[in-house]
N, C-alpha and C positions, 0 to 999 in steps of 0.2 A: 859871154862865151856860151856856145850851144852845148847842152848836155846830150850825150849820146845814149842810145838804148842799152849798150853794154855797160855803161856806168849805172844806170837804173837797175840793171840785172845784178850787178855786184852789190849794190846797196840792199836789194831784196835778199840776196844770199846771206849777207852779214846779219840782217835783221832776223831771219829765220834761225840762223845758227845761235844768235844771242838768246833766242827763245828755247834753245835746246833741241832744235830740229835739224833736218836735212833739207837742202834745196837742190834737187837733182835735175840736171838737164835731161829733157825727154827727147830722144831720137827714136823714131819709129819708122823704119824703112817700109815703104809701100803704103803709108798712110799720110795723106796730105793734111796740113792744117792742125796737127796735134799741138796742144799748148807747149810753150817753151820750157816750163819748169813744173815739176811735181814737188810740192812742199809737204814733207812728212813731219808732223809735229807730235810732241808728247801727248799721250792719251789717245792715240790712234786717229787724230784728225789729219785728213788729206785735203790739200787745196791745190788745184790745178791753176797755173798762172800763165796767161798769154801776155807777153811784154810788147808794148807798142812804143813807137817813137815819141819822145817827150814833147816835140813841137806840134803834136796834133795832126801831123801829116800821115801817120801810120794808119792805113785803112784796115778795117776788119774784113777779111776775105770771107767768101761764102762758106768755105770749109771750116774756118775758124769759128764762125757763127754756129755752124752745124755741131761742131765739137762742144761748144759752150752749152748749147741746148741739150745735146745728148748726155753729157756728163751731169748736168743739172737734173735731168729726168731720172738718171740712175741714183740720185741722192748725193752726188759729190758737189763740193764747193768749187766754183770756177770764177776766176777774177781776171779782168783786163787791167793791167797796171801800166801807167805811162809816166809817172812822176813821183817825186818824194812824198807828196801829199797822199797819194794812193798807198804808198808803203806804210806811212804813219797810220792810216786808217786800218790797214790790214793788221798792223802790229797791235793796235787797240783791240781789234776783234779777237786776235789770238790771246791777248792777255785776259780778256773777258772770259774766253773759253777755259782758260787755266785758273780762273778764280782770282784774277788780279796779280798772279805771280809772273815774274819775268821782267 
């Protein structure tokens, strides 16, 4: 059975909430390509997340790449997530930031 992007999005949201954070949908009228989610984590960590189709067919558009580069240049974390493995890797990263808690 094919896993849908919205299922990956829900798993990301649940993981961030387990870590004590918020996983907010980012809607920014007039700005194309903004990341799908802003993850606000304890300790002031902010991670912008662009979700892609798990089947690998989700293409990174030019504006999505621009946002990834711009946010990184500003010192923010930006991730492309397309499967549960990516979510587990982000969870380990978040736990490391929190000193192994969570």
